[in-house]
N, C-alpha and C positions, 0 to 999 in steps of 0.2 A: 469693678469686676465682681460678679456674683461669687458666692462661696463655691458653687460647682465649677466655676471657671478657674479656680486656683490650681496651681500645679499639684499633682498627687503627692501625698506625704511619703517619704522614703520608708522602706521597711527597716526594722531594727537591724543594726549592723554592729560588728565589733569595732572597738576603738581604733580608728585609723586617722591619718592626717586628713583634716577637713577638706572636702572638695566643694568648690563653689556651686551654687544652685544653677540649673540650666538657664541661660539668658532669656530664652523665649520658650513658650509652651505651644507646640504644634497640636496638642490635644484639643484645643479649642476649635481646630479646623479638621478634626478627625474624619468626619463624614465626607467632606469635600476631598480631603486627601485620599481616602480610600476609593472614591468614585472617579475622580478626574486626573489624578497623577498618573503619568506613564512611566514605566520602568526603563531600564537600560536596553538599547537595541541589540539585535543579534550579533552585530559586528563586534560589539564590546566583549561579549562572551567568547567569540571566536578568537579574538586576540589574546584574551586571558588563557584560553585553553592551550594556545601555542607556548605560553609561559608557564605551563603546568599548574594552572589554577582553574578550579571548577571541574576536576576530573571525577569520574564516577568512583564512589567509595571514600572520597576525602571527607574528613571531619571538618566542618566549616562553622565558624562563629561569626554571625552577622551583628556588628556593633551599631547601635542606633537603628534597629531594624524598622521602626515606625510601623507601617501597616503591612510589612512583610514582603514588599515587592521584590527586593533582591533575594531574600531568603527563599521565597517560593521558586524563583527561576533557577537558583542553584540546586534546589531539591529536585526539580524536574530533570535536571541534568545528572542526577544520580548521587549528589552529595548528601551527607548526613548533617543536617543543618540545625543549629541552635541560634535563635534570634533573641537579642536582649535589647530592652528599651526601658526608659524610666516612666513613660506615659502609659497609664492604665487604659486611657481612651484609645490611643493608637493600637495598643496590643489587642483590645477587644475587637477592633476592625480586622486586625490580622487574623485572629482566631476565626472570625466569621468567614473570611476569605479562604481559610484552610478547608472549609467544608467541601469545596469542589475539587480538591487536589487528591491525587492518588498517593503521592508521597508527601507527607506533611512535615514541615519544620515544627520544632517545639519552641515555645516562646517563654522567656523568663523576664520578670520585671525587676531588673537590677541596673545599676549604672555601668556604663562602658568602662569607667575608670576603676571600678572595683566590682568585678563580676562574682567573686567568691567561687568560681569554678575551679576544678582541679588544675594544677600546673601541668604543662606539657600534654594537654588533652585534645588539642586541635592541630590539624595540618595547615589550615588557612584561617586567618582572621580578616574580615572585610568590613569596610565602612563605606556605605553608599550615600553620598551627599549628606554626610552627618559629621565628618571629622571636625569641621569648624565650630560645632556646637559643644565639643568636649573640652575639658582641660587636656590639651594635646599632650603635654608631658606625661601626665598620669595615664592617659589612654595608651600611649606608646609603651610605657612600662608594663601595663597590664596585658597588652597584646603579646609582648615578648614573653611574659610569664606563662600564659596559657598555651603558647605555641610549642609543639614538639620540636626537637632538633631538626633543622632543615625546613621548618615551617615558614610560610610567607604571609606578610601583611599587605593587603590591598586597600589603598585609599583611593576612592573614585568619586567623581562628581559629574552630574548631568545638570547643566545650567542653561539658562537662556543665552543665546548668542545675539547681542544687542547691536548688530551692525546697523548703520543708518538706513532708514527706509523699511526696516523689518517690523513685524507685529510686536516683537518683544521690545524693541526700542521705543515704539509709540506707547506701549503699555507702561514701561518704566517711567517715561516722562510724565504720564498721567498720575502714576502712583505717588510721585514726589509732591504732588499738590495735596495729598491726603494723609501721608504718613511720613515717618522720619527719613531724612536724607542720609545722615551719617550712620552707617552700620559697619560692624566688623566684617572682615573678608568672608564671603559666603562660598568661596571655592578654595581649593588647596593652593597655597602660595608657593609655587615651585621656582627655584630650589630652596628658598629660605626656610620653609618648615621642615626640611629634611634634617635640620639640626636636632629636632626633637627625636627623630628616628635614630640618629647616631648616638645620642645620649642614652637611649634605651637599649642599645646593643645591636641595632640593625646597621650593617656596614656596607651593604650592596643594594642597589635598586635599579630597576628599569622603569621607563615611563613612556606613555603614548597619549596622543590626543587627536581628535578629529571633530569636524562639524557635520551636522546632518539636519534635515527638516523632520519635524513630527507633525502629524495631522490632527487638528482639533476642529470640532464644530464650534461656532461662537459661544454657545452655552457651555461646552466643555472647557474652552479656554478661560471663560469667566470663573468657572469652578476651580480650575487649576490655579489661577491667579489668587483667588481667595485663600487657597491653601499654601501660598508661598510665604516666605519669611516676612515680607512687608505687608502681607494681607491680614487675615484674621489674627495671627499671633501678635501683631504690632498695632493694629488699628482698633479703636473702640467700635462697638457695633453700629452706631449711628454713622460714623465716618466710613465704615466698610460698606454700608448700604448706599451711601451717596457715591462712593467711588465705583461700586459695582454697576450702578445705573449709568454713570458717566462712561465707564468702559464699554457697556453695551452700545451706547450711542456712537462712541468713537469707532468701534469695530464696524457698525453698520455704515458709517459714513466713509471711512478710509479703506476698509477691507471687506467690501460686500461679497456675499456669496455663502454657500452652505458649508464650505470647508476653509479652514485657515492653515497655511503652511508656515509653521513657526520654527525658525532656525534655533538649533541647540548646539552646544559644544559638550564633548565628552572628554574627560581627562582621567587618567589612572596612573598611579605609581605602585609598583610591586617591590616590596623591600624584603630582604632576608638577612 
């Protein structure tokens, strides 16, 4: 790994209990991430709105904002959004994407587990497909600290739905030939991980989940896969190039056509 590929150095911080380094660095895939990743669908925000999340005027903290997909969508819906992430590369992409927005989130390079933001300063804290990357216990405590009384924590995931015969299932089988097989859970483990929420002081929650297809061109899906956890963050460049070429051949052979319908699953838990 080149020096420029190393995770960004943390900013100077006050003495606190040490938090483990992020397990993987999505910054190495920042351009693919910003170009090819799709955000949560409209149905996701409709369901949250019914749970009083994402209302106009709410102060919202987006934990692990990455390239700002979730932050920008909440801002479009009238929320006052702050996005935090530890990767300078991902935040640079987020800042560039802000240029086309009328209402722009602000972004800060800090850890989700220790934001150093004022206590009780947000109505909503949200983590979109990022909670599994945090020290969950510390992140839950920090979310509780920055939330005002009555505030809500949203933990949401948008993942591939790898039912047999799907594009995602075929892609995953191919990935296992080029990258690591054994990885930590990449989605919220419900209800097991709610113990972290209870320990942090969240005593009530609601949850929902559903599946849906997202449309990609073959080129777009290849870029999306390169920006996935098992792609550029985990493979060396040579292996990634070989995998990407194999993926292109597989898609042309098994799923020909100009568009791919890729099944996904959405899950969210809203705690307070």
